[in-house]
Structure formats: structure tokens, C-alpha cells
C-alpha angles and dihedrals in degrees: 000000000000092000095061095088096121099057115128114240095213092054092046090049091055092047092050093048094049097042117090099197106106092183092056093047094049094047095046093047092046092051093044091052091046091051090051099235113182093220090061093077090052093061118100100227092184090069094050114087106226093164123232133270135043117311127171131174102200094183093057093047089049091049093048091051091050093051091060 
């Protein structure tokens, strides 16, 4: 995730808007924010459908913590 510094925010925005996987969007945005990518602040999160309500994927969080 740290090597994705050169991604273009406008292309990512389009991919997030057109993608229907809420789990993928939430995980990718969480990890991008955690990694401190500069393009993250250029994304318009209001246009990205992240659904409503509480969602947690405990297995993914556990896997991410074990990778570190």
C-alpha cells in the first residue's frame, strides 16, 4: 500500500464510484488513509457510496494486524 503514491485521484474517484463492492472500497480507503497518501485528500468521499450502518470484517482486520 505504501508504494501507491503515484495513483491519480481522478481515476481512483471514477473507479470507486463505478465499483459496487462496499467492502473493497472501505478497506482500500481505510488503508490509504492509514498510509497517509496525498491523493486521499483529493477524493470526493461524498460521491463514493460506502453504504450506511456498521460493518466490520473481523477476519480482514485480524489479517491486517498479523501482517504488520
